[in-house]
C-alpha positions as CSV (number, residue, x, y, z in Angstrom):
1,M,-24.8,-13.8,-70.5
2,R,-27.1,-11.1,-69.0
3,T,-26.0,-9.0,-66.1
4,A,-28.2,-7.5,-63.5
5,P,-29.3,-3.9,-64.0
6,A,-27.3,-1.2,-62.3
7,N,-30.1,-0.4,-59.8
8,L,-30.4,-4.1,-58.8
9,R,-26.6,-4.3,-58.3
10,W,-26.9,-1.4,-55.9
11,I,-29.7,-3.2,-54.1
12,Y,-27.6,-6.3,-53.8
13,A,-24.6,-4.3,-52.5
14,L,-26.7,-2.5,-49.9
15,G,-28.2,-5.8,-48.8
16,L,-24.8,-7.3,-48.5
17,L,-23.5,-4.4,-46.5
18,G,-26.5,-4.7,-44.2
19,I,-25.7,-8.3,-43.6
20,L,-22.1,-7.5,-42.8
21,F,-23.2,-4.8,-40.3
22,F,-25.5,-7.3,-38.6
23,A,-22.8,-9.9,-38.5
24,A,-20.4,-7.3,-36.9
25,D,-22.9,-6.5,-34.3
26,R,-23.3,-10.2,-33.4
27,L,-19.7,-11.1,-33.5
28,V,-17.9,-8.0,-32.1
29,F,-20.4,-7.3,-29.4
30,K,-21.5,-10.8,-28.5
31,A,-19.9,-10.4,-25.0
32,G,-21.8,-7.2,-24.4
33,G,-25.2,-8.1,-25.8
34,T,-28.4,-7.9,-24.0
35,P,-28.1,-11.1,-21.8
36,S,-24.5,-10.3,-20.6
37,G,-25.3,-6.6,-20.4
38,A,-28.2,-7.3,-18.0
39,A,-25.9,-9.6,-16.0
40,A,-23.2,-6.9,-15.8
41,L,-25.7,-4.3,-14.5
42,R,-27.0,-6.9,-12.0
43,A,-23.5,-7.6,-10.8
44,T,-22.7,-3.9,-10.2
45,R,-25.9,-3.6,-8.2
46,I,-25.1,-6.7,-6.1
47,M,-21.6,-5.2,-5.3
48,A,-23.1,-1.8,-4.4
49,E,-25.6,-3.6,-2.1
50,A,-22.7,-5.5,-0.5
51,L,-20.8,-2.3,0.1
52,E,-23.8,-0.8,1.9
53,A,-24.4,-4.0,4.0
54,L,-20.8,-4.1,5.0
55,K,-20.6,-0.7,6.8
56,P,-23.0,-1.4,9.8
57,C,-21.5,-4.9,10.1
58,A,-17.9,-3.5,10.3
59,A,-19.0,-0.9,12.8
60,G,-20.6,-3.6,14.9
61,R,-17.2,-5.4,15.0
62,G,-15.4,-2.3,16.2
63,V,-14.0,-1.1,12.9
64,V,-13.5,2.6,12.8
65,I,-13.4,4.0,9.3
66,D,-10.6,6.5,8.8
67,P,-11.9,9.1,6.4
68,S,-8.4,10.3,5.5
69,T,-7.5,6.9,4.0
70,D,-10.9,5.3,3.2
71,L,-12.2,8.4,1.3
72,N,-15.4,6.7,0.2
73,R,-16.0,5.1,3.6
74,T,-16.3,1.6,2.3
75,A,-14.9,-0.3,5.3
76,L,-12.7,-2.2,2.9
77,I,-9.6,-0.1,3.4
78,G,-7.4,-1.6,6.1
79,L,-4.3,-0.5,8.0
80,E,-1.0,0.6,6.7
81,E,0.7,-1.9,9.1
82,S,-0.6,-4.7,11.2
83,P,0.7,-8.1,12.5
84,I,-0.9,-9.8,9.5
85,T,0.5,-7.5,6.8
86,T,2.4,-9.5,4.2
87,S,3.9,-7.0,1.7
88,L,3.8,-3.5,0.3
89,G,0.5,-2.3,-1.2
90,Q,-0.7,0.9,-2.8
91,L,-3.5,2.7,-1.0
92,E,-5.0,4.2,-4.3
93,A,-5.2,0.7,-5.8
94,K,-7.2,-0.6,-2.8
95,R,-9.6,2.3,-3.1
96,T,-10.0,1.9,-6.8
97,A,-10.8,-1.8,-6.4
98,A,-13.9,-0.9,-4.4
99,N,-15.7,0.5,-7.5
100,P,-18.8,-1.7,-8.0
101,N,-18.5,-1.3,-11.8
102,F,-15.6,-3.8,-11.7
103,A,-18.2,-6.4,-11.1
104,G,-19.8,-5.6,-14.4
105,C,-16.5,-5.6,-16.2
106,L,-15.8,-9.1,-14.8
107,V,-19.1,-10.4,-16.1
108,R,-18.1,-9.5,-19.6
109,M,-14.7,-11.2,-19.1
110,L,-16.3,-14.3,-17.7
111,N,-18.8,-14.3,-20.5
112,E,-15.9,-14.0,-23.0
113,A,-14.2,-16.9,-21.2
114,G,-17.3,-19.1,-21.8
115,V,-18.6,-19.2,-18.3
116,R,-22.3,-20.0,-18.2
117,S,-25.0,-20.5,-15.5
118,G,-24.4,-23.8,-13.7
119,D,-20.6,-23.8,-14.2
120,A,-18.1,-23.6,-11.4
121,V,-15.6,-20.8,-11.1
122,A,-12.4,-21.3,-9.0
123,V,-11.4,-18.2,-7.1
124,G,-7.9,-17.9,-5.5
125,A,-7.6,-14.8,-3.4
126,S,-5.2,-13.2,-1.1
127,S,-6.9,-10.7,1.2
128,S,-5.0,-7.8,-0.3
129,F,-7.9,-6.6,-2.5
130,P,-11.2,-7.2,-0.7
131,G,-12.9,-5.0,-3.2
132,M,-11.9,-7.3,-6.0
133,I,-13.2,-10.3,-4.0
134,L,-16.6,-8.6,-3.8
135,A,-16.5,-7.9,-7.5
136,A,-15.6,-11.5,-8.4
137,L,-18.4,-12.9,-6.2
138,S,-20.9,-10.4,-7.5
139,A,-20.0,-11.3,-11.1
140,V,-20.2,-15.1,-10.5
141,R,-23.5,-14.8,-8.7
142,S,-25.0,-12.6,-11.4
143,I,-24.1,-15.2,-14.1
144,G,-25.5,-18.0,-12.0
145,A,-22.2,-19.9,-11.6
146,L,-20.8,-21.6,-8.4
147,P,-17.8,-19.8,-6.8
148,V,-15.3,-22.1,-5.2
149,V,-13.1,-19.9,-3.0
150,I,-9.7,-20.5,-1.5
151,S,-8.6,-17.4,0.5
152,S,-5.4,-16.6,2.3
153,L,-5.9,-14.3,5.2
154,G,-2.7,-12.3,5.1
155,A,-2.9,-9.0,3.2
156,S,-0.7,-6.3,1.9
157,N,-0.8,-2.7,3.2
158,W,-4.3,-1.2,3.3
159,G,-6.0,-4.6,2.4
160,A,-8.1,-6.7,4.7
161,N,-5.3,-6.7,7.3
162,R,-7.2,-5.7,10.4
163,P,-6.9,-8.6,12.8
164,A,-10.5,-8.0,14.0
165,F,-11.9,-7.7,10.4
166,T,-10.1,-10.1,8.1
167,Q,-11.5,-11.5,4.8
168,L,-13.2,-14.2,6.9
169,E,-15.2,-11.6,8.9
170,I,-16.0,-9.8,5.7
171,L,-17.5,-12.9,4.1
172,D,-19.4,-13.7,7.3
173,C,-20.9,-10.2,7.3
174,L,-22.1,-10.5,3.7
175,R,-23.4,-14.0,4.2
176,N,-25.4,-13.0,7.2
177,A,-26.8,-10.0,5.2
178,G,-28.0,-12.4,2.5
179,I,-25.7,-11.0,-0.2
180,F,-23.5,-14.0,-0.8
181,D,-24.1,-17.6,0.2
182,V,-20.4,-18.3,0.1
183,R,-18.1,-20.1,2.5
184,P,-14.4,-20.6,1.8
185,A,-13.6,-24.0,0.5
186,A,-10.3,-23.7,2.3
187,L,-8.1,-21.1,4.0
188,A,-4.4,-20.4,4.2
189,V,-2.2,-18.1,6.2
190,G,-0.8,-16.6,3.0
191,G,2.4,-14.6,2.5
192,V,5.7,-16.1,1.5
193,N,5.5,-19.8,1.1
194,D,1.8,-19.6,2.0
195,D,2.9,-19.9,5.7
196,G,3.3,-16.3,6.7
197,S,7.0,-16.3,6.6
198,D,7.0,-12.5,5.9
199,M,4.8,-11.8,8.9
200,P,5.8,-11.3,12.6
201,E,5.4,-14.5,14.6
202,E,2.5,-12.8,16.4
203,G,0.6,-12.5,13.1
204,R,1.4,-16.1,12.0
205,S,0.2,-17.5,15.2
206,F,-2.9,-15.4,15.2
207,L,-4.0,-16.5,11.7
208,R,-3.2,-20.1,12.4
209,E,-5.5,-20.1,15.4
210,K,-8.2,-18.2,13.6
211,I,-8.2,-20.7,10.7
212,R,-8.2,-23.6,13.2
213,A,-11.2,-22.1,15.1
214,S,-13.1,-21.4,11.9
215,G,-13.4,-25.1,11.1
216,Y,-12.6,-24.6,7.4
217,P,-10.1,-26.8,5.7
218,V,-6.6,-25.4,5.9
219,I,-3.9,-25.5,3.2
220,E,-0.4,-25.2,4.7
221,E,2.0,-26.9,2.4
222,S,5.1,-24.7,2.0
223,D,6.3,-26.8,-1.0
224,L,4.9,-25.2,-4.2
225,I,4.1,-28.5,-6.0
226,S,2.3,-29.9,-2.9
227,N,0.4,-26.6,-2.4
228,V,-0.8,-26.4,-5.9
229,R,-1.8,-30.1,-5.8
230,A,-3.8,-29.5,-2.6
231,R,-5.5,-26.5,-4.0
232,M,-6.5,-28.3,-7.2
233,A,-8.0,-31.1,-5.1
234,V,-10.1,-28.5,-3.1
235,Y,-11.3,-26.9,-6.3
236,E,-12.3,-30.2,-7.9
237,A,-14.1,-31.3,-4.8
238,G,-15.9,-27.9,-4.4
239,A,-17.0,-28.0,-8.0
240,A,-18.9,-31.2,-7.2
241,G,-18.9,-32.4,-10.8
242,K,-19.5,-29.1,-12.4
243,R,-17.2,-27.8,-15.1
244,I,-14.5,-25.4,-13.8
245,A,-15.1,-22.8,-16.5
246,A,-12.6,-20.2,-15.3
247,F,-10.0,-19.4,-12.6
248,I,-10.0,-15.9,-11.0
249,N,-6.8,-14.9,-9.3
250,I,-7.0,-12.0,-6.9
251,G,-3.8,-10.4,-5.6
252,G,-0.3,-11.7,-5.7
253,S,-0.5,-14.9,-3.7
254,W,2.7,-17.1,-3.9
255,A,0.6,-20.2,-4.4
256,N,-1.4,-18.7,-7.2
257,M,1.4,-16.8,-9.0
258,G,4.2,-19.3,-8.7
259,V,7.8,-18.2,-8.9
260,D,8.5,-18.1,-12.6
261,P,9.4,-14.6,-13.9
262,S,7.0,-15.0,-16.8
263,I,4.1,-14.3,-14.4
264,L,5.0,-10.6,-14.5
265,E,4.2,-10.5,-18.2
266,L,0.5,-11.4,-17.7
267,R,-2.0,-8.8,-18.8
268,P,-4.6,-7.9,-16.1
269,G,-8.1,-9.2,-16.7
270,L,-8.9,-12.1,-19.0
271,T,-5.4,-13.1,-20.0
272,A,-3.5,-15.5,-22.2
273,V,-1.0,-17.6,-20.2
274,E,1.5,-18.4,-22.9
275,T,4.4,-19.7,-20.7
276,I,3.7,-22.9,-18.6
277,P,6.8,-23.3,-16.3
278,P,7.7,-26.7,-14.8
279,P,5.8,-27.8,-11.7
280,G,8.4,-26.6,-9.3
281,K,7.8,-23.0,-10.4
282,R,4.1,-23.2,-11.4
283,G,1.4,-21.6,-9.4
284,M,-2.4,-22.1,-9.7
285,I,-2.6,-19.6,-12.6
286,Q,-0.3,-21.7,-14.8
287,E,-1.7,-25.0,-13.5
288,M,-5.2,-24.0,-14.5
289,A,-4.0,-22.7,-17.9
290,A,-2.2,-26.0,-18.5
291,R,-5.5,-27.7,-18.0
292,G,-7.2,-25.4,-20.5
293,V,-9.1,-23.3,-17.9
294,P,-9.3,-19.6,-18.8
295,V,-7.6,-17.3,-16.4
296,V,-8.8,-13.9,-15.1
297,H,-5.9,-12.1,-13.4
298,L,-6.9,-9.4,-11.0
299,L,-3.7,-7.6,-10.2
300,F,-2.1,-4.4,-11.5
301,I,-5.3,-2.5,-10.7
302,K,-4.4,0.6,-12.7
303,G,-4.1,-1.4,-15.9
304,L,-7.2,-3.3,-15.1
305,A,-9.1,-0.1,-14.5
306,G,-7.9,1.2,-17.9
307,R,-9.0,-2.0,-19.6
308,C,-12.4,-1.7,-18.0
309,G,-12.8,2.0,-18.8
310,L,-13.1,2.8,-15.1
311,P,-11.5,5.8,-13.2
312,W,-8.5,5.6,-11.0
313,D,-9.1,6.3,-7.3
314,P,-12.5,8.0,-7.8
315,V,-14.2,10.1,-5.1
316,P,-17.1,9.4,-4.8
317,L,-17.4,5.9,-6.1
318,P,-19.5,5.7,-9.2
319,G,-22.9,4.1,-8.8
320,P,-24.0,1.1,-10.9
321,D,-24.4,2.5,-14.4
322,A,-27.3,1.7,-16.7
323,G,-26.4,-0.7,-19.6
324,E,-23.4,-2.9,-19.0
325,G,-22.1,-1.7,-15.7
326,G,-19.5,0.9,-16.4
327,S,-18.2,3.5,-18.8
328,A,-16.7,0.7,-21.0
329,G,-20.2,-0.6,-21.3
330,R,-21.5,2.8,-22.3
331,S,-18.9,2.9,-25.1
332,R,-20.0,-0.5,-26.3
333,G,-23.6,0.6,-26.2
334,A,-22.9,3.7,-28.2
335,A,-21.0,1.6,-30.8
336,R,-23.9,-0.9,-31.0
337,L,-26.3,2.0,-31.5
338,I,-24.2,3.3,-34.4
339,L,-24.2,-0.1,-36.0
340,A,-27.9,-0.5,-35.6
341,L,-28.6,2.9,-37.2
342,A,-26.3,2.1,-40.1
343,Y,-28.1,-1.2,-40.6
344,L,-31.5,0.5,-40.6
345,A,-30.2,3.2,-43.0
346,L,-28.9,0.5,-45.4
347,A,-32.2,-1.4,-45.2
348,A,-34.2,1.8,-45.9
349,A,-31.9,2.6,-48.9
350,A,-32.4,-0.9,-50.3
351,L,-36.2,-0.6,-50.0
352,A,-36.1,2.7,-51.7
353,M,-34.1,1.3,-54.6
354,V,-36.6,-1.6,-54.9
355,A,-39.5,0.8,-55.0
356,R,-37.8,2.9,-57.6
357,S,-36.9,-0.1,-59.8
358,R,-40.6,-1.1,-59.7
359,I,-41.7,2.3,-60.8
């Protein structure tokens, strides 16, 4: 049996290595390829545009930016205490969440989750991280999916806890500015038991009246099973027959998190929900996971920033970066360039070997 000459074996080996490099590029960087990279950059620009549009609207509603707390003057940093404050919150986390490059990172996570244009994305948000709400809406818009948003209006320290500038007013500002054509599918008071039990009575009454006056559907079941069931019905109706391709949780809402201790084990970002507790302890995160819907968990902002390759509490806020919308995207772009150069070098070496064998 004849064997191939040594030079031909080298050609075969180089060709095989080239194929392997090409396959690595396709498989490893599928989520950061050109289509999703363009969508990620587009998302960061949408969020940056939203931040700029928000400032004059906030000023028009009497919001005075405190430069000692809102270092980047985003109008997204609320008060340390207010009647609609629900729980403790970290100021640095609220400022970090206003980085528009989170929107690009979320595009990559949603792409990895399998979200495509025309899908529906369920969004469950407390008002504790208004920056993350902007990032989520920017990412969903960039992909071309439909956001179905249930928002609670209570917020932790430094979130959207100004009575005159709640998450409802923030969404109104951005809709009037033409940034997002998004209205809440339903509203809730939020806080413990989703009924504001951890707020002063003044705050609970204020939010109940605001929700009633808004005309949006209200979710007020203080029983967790009934609350989750009501939210699921709202999401399914809002999706209007579209596939719910992902669930984004923003903040630490009782209704979304549930009460099972396993929720504390979830990794921030696109996460695997491995424990599905019984319905009496199950929030929307576990309910969606039980139905096979991928979950993006936007809490523990420091860990999320690290996962996205973004800075903690930056001053000034980074602008939308070229490429994939963030330093993580630049890292991926550099790795793809190395792979491309290696593939070209192998191809050139194979051609050289072919030419030499002919001579």
